[in-house]
Phi, psi and omega in degrees: 000092178234133175245159173244129178252125174273125179241127179268130187267359179210163184293331186284359174061025179263330180253126180215168175219156177248128185248130174288132186244124177243172184295342179267357186284127177261168177299322180296326176299313187292320178295316178298319178298325189271325190280156181289151174296136178083355183289147180291215183294132177220160172215162179261131178242139172250141177238128178218123183053043173084353177260131182245141172218141177287147181256132180295145183299332182270005182290134179279115194285321177306303176303318175301318181289322180296331182290329179293332179056224182292345178277001178310326183288342174280347187262137177240142176250135183233140169270120184262131184269054183199167178298150177284127175300326181293317179294322177297310182295324180293318179292326178294317182292314179302316181296319180297314178298317181295319178297320181301311185293321182291323183287321190275332185252123182245118178254119183244125183296136176085356184236165179288158180296144177240132178241126178051040179079358180248120180283164179300325182294322181289335177284332188264000000 
């Protein structure tokens, strides 16, 4: 079970590469296959009907292509030579949540937990 994925390496769709896809192939594998040795951050984006979305690195590409079914021919895949907006926003959300947690919860040994300056006993 092998599929071939065409990935455009530039916006003008003149430079492309064909990537063999197996059921175990992740998006990260495709990016590594397409980018130049030593090249910095890149991500894979799919474009369908003028809408572009980045594909997460851990996404299974074989399964993804199967989901498109007969409309697979309408979708184009591009290697973008920049960090993935999806990966950056996920990390940003995670960091913000961790910072909130650290800021809101104060653990004092031998005392009750305090949240936002109010102890559990004051809340009850």
